[in-house]
Backbone as CSV, one residue per row, in Angstrom:
resi,resn,N_x,N_y,N_z,CA_x,CA_y,CA_z,C_x,C_y,C_z
1,MET,5.789,28.202,-52.327,5.592,28.086,-50.903,5.013,26.705,-50.572
2,SER,5.418,26.204,-49.430,4.890,24.902,-49.002,3.936,25.105,-47.832
3,GLU,2.850,24.416,-47.910,1.872,24.512,-46.826,2.058,23.334,-45.892
4,GLU,2.135,23.625,-44.615,2.257,22.560,-43.625,0.873,22.194,-43.128
5,THR,0.593,20.918,-43.088,-0.693,20.486,-42.560,-0.581,20.444,-41.036
6,PRO,-1.533,21.042,-40.359,-1.457,21.056,-38.892,-1.668,19.650,-38.327
7,THR,-0.795,19.266,-37.422,-0.931,17.961,-36.771,-1.601,18.147,-35.425
8,LYS,-2.381,17.186,-35.062,-3.112,17.265,-33.811,-2.157,16.979,-32.658
9,ASP,-2.247,17.788,-31.611,-1.414,17.612,-30.436,-1.916,16.405,-29.640
10,LYS,-1.027,15.496,-29.329,-1.414,14.279,-28.608,-0.984,14.318,-27.145
11,PHE,-0.772,15.499,-26.605,-0.316,15.637,-25.223,-1.290,14.995,-24.250
12,TRP,-2.579,15.316,-24.388,-3.567,14.801,-23.434,-3.757,13.297,-23.588
13,LEU,-3.538,12.796,-24.784,-3.591,11.354,-24.994,-2.459,10.674,-24.218
14,TYR,-1.274,11.254,-24.268,-0.141,10.699,-23.530,-0.353,10.818,-22.021
15,VAL,-0.895,11.930,-21.576,-1.163,12.101,-20.143,-2.201,11.083,-19.687
16,GLY,-3.256,10.905,-20.455,-4.283,9.921,-20.113,-3.725,8.508,-20.066
17,GLY,-2.868,8.177,-21.017,-2.241,6.850,-21.028,-1.339,6.641,-19.821
18,ALA,-0.596,7.674,-19.443,0.293,7.565,-18.283,-0.516,7.414,-16.993
19,VAL,-1.594,8.173,-16.857,-2.438,8.075,-15.663,-3.088,6.699,-15.590
20,PHE,-3.588,6.202,-16.711,-4.206,4.878,-16.744,-3.200,3.803,-16.364
21,SER,-1.991,3.904,-16.892,-0.948,2.927,-16.570,-0.604,2.966,-15.083
22,LEU,-0.500,4.152,-14.527,-0.186,4.293,-13.107,-1.288,3.684,-12.243
23,LEU,-2.545,3.936,-12.580,-3.652,3.359,-11.827,-3.675,1.839,-11.939
24,LEU,-3.332,1.324,-13.103,-3.286,-0.116,-13.298,-2.202,-0.749,-12.438
25,VAL,-1.039,-0.123,-12.370,0.059,-0.639,-11.541,-0.328,-0.602,-10.067
26,ILE,-0.942,0.479,-9.623,-1.365,0.586,-8.221,-2.388,-0.503,-7.893
27,ALA,-3.338,-0.752,-8.783,-4.346,-1.787,-8.551,-3.714,-3.171,-8.484
28,MET,-2.727,-3.427,-9.330,-2.063,-4.728,-9.308,-1.276,-4.927,-8.019
29,VAL,-0.608,-3.889,-7.537,0.149,-3.991,-6.291,-0.804,-4.207,-5.124
30,LYS,-1.918,-3.498,-5.121,-2.906,-3.641,-4.047,-3.478,-5.055,-4.029
31,GLN,-3.775,-5.609,-5.187,-4.293,-6.976,-5.266,-3.252,-7.968,-4.776
32,SER,-2.004,-7.741,-5.102,-0.926,-8.621,-4.654,-0.809,-8.594,-3.137
33,GLU,-0.945,-7.414,-2.537,-0.883,-7.309,-1.081,-2.061,-8.035,-0.443
34,ASN,-3.246,-7.917,-1.025,-4.415,-8.601,-0.482,-4.219,-10.110,-0.504
35,GLU,-3.649,-10.631,-1.589,-3.404,-12.066,-1.691,-2.327,-12.512,-0.708
36,LYS,-1.349,-11.668,-0.480,-0.245,-12.029,0.408,-0.697,-12.102,1.861
37,PHE,-1.584,-11.204,2.271,-2.007,-11.144,3.664,-3.314,-11.890,3.924
38,ALA,-3.848,-12.584,2.937,-5.111,-13.308,3.121,-5.017,-14.380,4.206
39,PRO,-3.952,-15.192,4.257,-3.885,-16.191,5.332,-3.827,-15.559,6.723
40,ILE,-3.152,-14.456,6.857,-3.066,-13.779,8.155,-4.439,-13.250,8.551
41,LYS,-5.148,-12.670,7.588,-6.488,-12.151,7.875,-7.428,-13.284,8.291
42,GLN,-7.332,-14.421,7.612,-8.170,-15.563,7.957,-7.854,-16.055,9.365
43,GLN,-6.579,-16.095,9.713,-6.182,-16.530,11.055,-6.716,-15.573,12.121
44,LEU,-6.651,-14.283,11.866,-7.168,-13.313,12.822,-8.683,-13.448,12.991
45,GLU,-9.388,-13.719,11.895,-10.838,-13.911,11.982,-11.178,-15.164,12.782
46,GLU,-10.391,-16.222,12.597,-10.618,-17.452,13.364,-10.363,-17.222,14.848
47,GLU,-9.303,-16.500,15.164,-8.998,-16.206,16.568,-10.093,-15.348,17.194
48,ALA,-10.612,-14.392,16.446,-11.688,-13.552,16.960,-12.946,-14.383,17.188
49,ALA,-13.219,-15.338,16.295,-14.386,-16.200,16.470,-14.228,-17.085,17.696
50,GLN,-13.018,-17.557,17.955,-12.775,-18.398,19.134,-12.862,-17.593,20.422
51,MET,-12.475,-16.346,20.370,-12.528,-15.503,21.575,-13.941,-14.979,21.853
52,ASN,-14.850,-15.176,20.918,-16.202,-14.645,21.058,-17.125,-15.660,21.716
53,ILE,-16.618,-16.329,22.722,-17.414,-17.316,23.453,-17.972,-16.650,24.685
54,ARG,-19.249,-16.777,24.878,-19.887,-16.162,26.029,-19.951,-17.178,27.179
55,VAL,-19.574,-16.741,28.326,-19.603,-17.597,29.500,-20.871,-17.269,30.273
56,LEU,-21.704,-18.293,30.446,-22.950,-18.113,31.177,-22.777,-18.706,32.580
57,ASN,-23.204,-17.965,33.574,-23.105,-18.450,34.959,-24.332,-19.220,35.334
């Protein structure tokens, strides 16, 4: 008779790796969007600063 050595199930390791990879991709896309819209955000902040002038009578 041959005895089979039990192998450890790596299912949760694969699930953890897939979740980590997905979170990494989402973070990279979010960072890319932040970099892409940075000039627009800066322009809006400048316009808001220019419009924040108080007129004294």
